[in-house]
Every structure is written in structure tokens, then in C-alpha cells.
N, C-alpha and C positions, 0 to 999 in steps of 0.2 A: 676625744679632739683630734684634731688635723693640727700638728704643731709646726709645719711646713708652710700650711695658707696663714696662720697666725703669724708665724714670721717673714713673710714677706709683705703682711699687711705692715707689722711695725718697722720693717728694714726702712733707714733714713729717717728716723725720728726721733725724738726724745720723750721716753713712754715714762710714765708713774705705773708700778703694780700697787696697791695697797689692798691691807683684809686685814680682818681678826689675828689672832697668832695662832699659828698651826691649820693655818685655810690651806696652806697648800701655794706662796708665793712663789718661795725659792723654788720647790717641784718644775713649779711651771716655769719658771726661765732655766733653771736647766736642760729640761725640754727640747727650752728655743732653740738652747746654744749649736746645735749641729747645723743649724741651717741661718744663723749669720753670723761667718767668718771668725776669723782672728778675734780672739776678747780676751780683755783684762776683766779677771774675776775677781772685787774686792770683796774681801768677808769681811765683816767687822763685827758680824754677828758671836761666830766662829760653832754654832749647835749643829752642823748638819755634815754629814758626809763629804764634801763639795765633791772634793778630787775623786775620790770613787766612783761615783757619781758621774764626772765627767770624763773619767776614760772608756766606763760601761758603757755612755754615749758615744763616744769617736769622738767628742767635741775637740775642736782647735781652743784650748782654752789654757789661761795663765793667770793662774792662783795668788794673789798678795794676801795675809793675813793681817789687818792695816785697822787699829782702831778710831784713831784721829784725822781729822780734814786734812793738815797740812800734807802730814806725810800720803793721804790717799790721791790728792790733788798733783800733789810731785808726780805719784806712778803715772800718772794719767798725762801727766805734759809729757812724763820719758817714754810713754808706749806709743809703738806705732803699730796699727790695728785695726780692724773695723768695727766692733763694739767694746764697752764699757757697760759693765754690771756694776754699780754698789749697791752690795744686801748685805747691810741695811744704812739709812740715814738713822734711825735709832740708833745703831749703833758706833755712831759717830757723835753723835750728839752727844749720848751718854759723858762720854769721856770729858767735854765741857763741865758737867757736874762735880769729877773729879778734880779740875784744877779753880773754877771760881765757888763762890759760896752758893749754898742753897737757899733761892728768892734772892741772889743779887739781878739785877737787871739787865748788868753784863752778859749772861746767859744768853737772853734774848737777842740782843743787839750781835752778839756775836757767831750766835746761831746764825741767824740771817747774813750776817756776810759770810760766812762760810759755804751756807748751803748756796748760796749768789756763785760766789766763785766755783764750787763743786759744776753747778749746772752750767756755767760756761763756761768751762774747762770743755766741760763734756761732747761740747758742739763741736769740738774737733772730729769724731769721729762719726760716720756714717749710720752707726743705731748708739744710743745710749738707752739704758735701762736703769732705772734708780726705787728700789725696794723699801717702801716703807711702812707704817702700822697706822690703823684704823684710832682716831683720839675723838674726844668727845668736848664739841664745842658746850661749853659749861653758863653760857647766856643762855643755849637753845633747847639744849640736851639731845641735838642729833651728834649722830658721826659725822667727821668729817677727817680727811686726806691730815696726817702729820709732817708737815711740812708747812715752811712760810708759805701764807697763801697768794703773797704778794708773787711767789716765785712763780704761782701757777700760771702765769702770762710765759715762760717758753717753754712749754709743754705743748705736744702735740696731740696725747693722745693721751687718757688713763683709762687705765686695765684693775676692777675691781675683784678683787676672789673673796668670792661666796660656798659657803658651806652649806646646801641645801639637802637635807634625807638622805647625806651620807654623799652627796654625789659635788663636786667644786663646777660652780657656777659662775661667767665671768661675765663682767658687765664692762660693756669698752664703749667709753665716749672719745672721739676725735673734734679738735676744734685746730684753730689757725694761731699759730703763737703770736705773739705781739712783743718785740724786741724794745719797740719805745711806741710806747699809743699816743696818738694824736690829740689834744683838747682842742676845740672848737669853741670859739668867744662868740 
């Protein structure tokens, strides 16, 4: 895989990288870092040797282990650099379940509000990459990106990471983000 070409393609965009657990999402993003400038890497999953991989790849990245939305947003606001990576959205959302009662409708509301603030704050960077997982659409049984679906309007590119026959396959969709949709009457 030519990481430099892929990094060139995502530079200047807000990107979602998603896929099944252990499909290579984090590995993919780490290999893009040397080509994306000075990076703030927010590690909320804390299940991968991020620092040693960054050193081996000679990337310019500052790793912050943060597992809640307010601290992640604050770190993004304070950091001056080219790129932000949030790995992963699921790690930040899980903290909400610790604060709220399971099944509480507030979890969905808080999650949506925090995700919107996170994505808007990510807009200050030249490039923003948010890693998340595949979820299930319980109505249709199809898979979907685990992110508040309304927030996809801010995203320029979606990269799905699949594994087929022990090979990583990337499926890339580009689109024009819509900050404020216009409604015609």
C-alpha cells in the first residue's frame, strides 16, 4: 500500500476510518502519520503500542491517552499542529455509560452533542481522522458506521477497512460536506 499517496488524498479533509475490531484501522492511520505533519493523537482505546510504533515510523506525533469527550475536546483546542487523530470514538462514548444509567435516553443525547463538538473542533486542523467501529442497524440488519448519523454531513471522506483472505482492503468514499443544509420549499 502506498501510504504517501493515501495521505495526500486525505490531507485537508475530515475523515472517518471504520471497520470491524482488529481489521487494521489503527495500523493504517499510524502509517499515514509520517505524511500528515505534526499530529495530536488522542488514544481512547489504549489497546495498541502507539508510542513505539510512532517512534519506529519517525512520525511527529504527540500522544494523549484520554477516555472522555471534554478532555479530548480541550486537548484539541489547546494543540497547534496540522492533524488530529481520535482513536477511537467508541472509547470516548464508553465513558458516558459510566456516568449515566444504562438505557438512559440522556446517553444518546450527550453522545450526539459531544460528537458534534468534537467534529466541529477538529475543523481547526488541516486534517482530522476519527476512527470508529462497525455497528449494526437493528431495523435492517445491515452494518453501519458507529457515529451519530446526522454528523456524517461534516465528513469529507469515509474509509472502510475490511479484511478479505487475510488482506486489508480499503473502500473509500469521498463527498462534499454540508455545514448547513439548504431546504427548498
